[in-house]
C-alpha positions in Angstrom: 0.0 0.0 0.0 1.4 3.4 -0.9 1.3 6.6 1.0 -1.6 7.9 -1.2 -3.7 4.9 -0.4 -2.9 5.3 3.3 -3.9 8.9 3.1 -7.2 8.0 1.4 -7.9 5.4 4.1 -7.0 8.0 6.8 -9.3 10.5 5.2 -12.1 7.8 5.2 -11.5 7.3 8.9 -11.6 11.1 9.4 -14.9 11.3 7.5 -16.4 8.4 9.5 -15.6 10.2 12.8 -18.6 11.4 14.6 -19.4 11.9 18.3 -17.3 10.2 20.9 -20.1 7.7 21.8 -19.8 6.0 18.4 -17.5 3.0 18.1 -14.4 3.3 16.0 -14.4 0.9 13.1 -11.3 -1.3 13.0 -9.0 -0.2 10.2 -5.5 -1.1 9.1 -2.8 0.7 7.1 0.3 -0.6 5.5 1.4 -4.1 4.6 0.5 -6.8 7.1 3.9 -8.4 6.6 5.8 -5.2 7.5 8.7 -5.5 9.8 7.2 -3.1 12.4 3.7 -3.1 13.8 1.8 -0.3 15.6 -1.5 -0.6 17.4 -3.7 2.5 17.8 -6.5 2.2 20.3 -8.8 5.3 20.3 -12.1 6.8 21.0 -13.9 8.5 18.1 -13.8 12.2 17.5 -12.9 14.5 14.6 -9.7 15.6 16.4 -8.6 12.0 17.1 -9.3 10.9 13.6 -7.3 13.8 12.2 -4.3 13.0 14.4 -4.5 9.3 13.3 -4.7 10.3 9.7 -1.7 12.6 10.0 0.4 10.0 11.9 -0.4 7.1 9.6 0.2 9.3 6.5 3.8 10.0 7.8 4.7 6.4 8.0 6.1 4.2 5.2 3.3 1.7 4.6 5.8 -0.9 3.3 7.8 -0.7 6.6 5.1 -0.2 9.2 1.7 -1.9 9.6 -0.8 0.0 11.7 -4.0 -1.4 13.2 -6.6 1.1 14.5 -9.2 -0.2 17.0 -11.8 1.1 19.3 -10.3 1.6 22.8 -13.2 -0.5 24.2 -11.6 -3.6 22.5 -8.1 -2.9 23.8 -8.1 -5.8 26.3 -8.8 -8.3 23.6 -5.9 -7.2 21.4 -2.5 -8.9 22.0 -0.3 -5.9 22.6 2.9 -8.0 22.6 2.3 -8.5 18.8 3.1 -4.8 18.3 6.3 -2.7 18.5 4.4 0.3 19.6 1.0 1.1 21.1 -0.7 4.5 20.9 -3.6 5.1 23.2 -5.8 8.0 22.4 -8.4 8.8 25.1 -10.6 11.5 26.5 -10.1 12.7 30.1 -13.5 13.1 31.9 -13.6 14.5 35.4 -9.8 14.3 35.5 -9.8 10.5 34.9 -8.5 8.7 31.8 -10.6 6.1 29.9 -10.9 3.0 32.1 -9.7 0.6 29.3 -6.6 2.7 28.8 -6.0 2.8 32.6 -6.3 -0.9 32.9 -4.0 -1.5 29.9 -1.4 0.8 31.4 -1.6 -0.9 34.8 -1.1 -4.3 33.3 1.4 -3.5 30.6 5.1 -3.7 31.6 6.5 -2.5 28.2 5.6 1.1 28.9 8.5 2.5 27.0 6.7 1.3 23.8 3.4 3.1 24.7 2.4 6.6 23.8 -0.6 8.0 25.7 -2.5 10.9 24.0 -5.2 12.3 26.3 -7.6 15.0 25.3 -8.6 17.2 28.2 -9.8 20.7 28.9 -6.6 21.5 30.8 -3.3 20.6 29.1 -1.7 20.2 32.6 -3.5 16.9 33.2 -1.1 14.0 34.0 -1.7 10.3 34.0 0.1 9.7 37.2 1.5 6.4 35.8 5.4 6.3 35.8 7.2 5.4 32.6 4.5 6.6 30.2 5.3 8.9 27.2 2.2 11.1 27.6 0.8 14.0 25.6 -2.2 16.1 26.7 -4.0 18.5 24.5 -7.3 20.1 24.0 -9.3 18.7 21.0 -9.0 21.9 19.0 -8.6 21.6 15.2 -5.7 24.1 15.4 -3.8 21.7 17.6 -3.9 18.8 15.1 -0.5 19.6 13.4 1.4 20.1 16.6 -0.1 17.0 18.3 0.4 14.9 15.2 4.0 15.9 14.9 4.7 15.1 18.6 3.0 11.7 18.3 4.8 10.9 15.1 8.2 11.9 16.5 7.7 9.8 19.6 6.5 6.9 17.5 9.5 7.1 15.2 11.8 7.0 18.3 10.0 3.8 19.5 10.2 2.2 16.1 13.9 2.9 15.9 14.4 0.8 19.1 15.6 -2.7 18.6 12.9 -5.4 18.8 
C-alpha cells in the first residue's frame, strides 16, 4: 500500500468520525507483513481521527503496519504483537478512559506506549510512571502540533531494537 492509499484510508477514517459515543471501526494501514507493527486504540472524534490520519500518513506503509481499533476492544488485542501502542483517550472528570488505565496498569513494556489524552486542561497528567504522555485540547488548530509530537515519539520507538 502506498502513502496515497494510506492517506485516502486515513481520510475515510476522518470522514467516518462522529461523536465520541460511536464505536471506532477497525482499520489497518500498510502491509500486514511489514517489519514493524503499531496498534492505535482510540475513541472516536474528529480531532482524534485527524491525528491518526496525519500520523499514519507520515509512515512508510511498506515498513510499518498500523491497526486502529476502538479503545473498548483494547483488552482483547495482544499488545505483545506490536512494536508500539498509541492510546488516544478523553479525560473526563480528571480521569482517563478505564480501558486505557487498565491496559497501562497491566502493561510492563511502557517504554513502547504513547498516551495521548484530550482534556480541557493541558496540565493533566496520567500519574503512571514510565508513560510517554501528551495532553492536548481537542482543538482543530492543535492537530498539526499534536500529530508531529506523536509521530516523533513513534519514530523514536520504532527505531528501538525489537
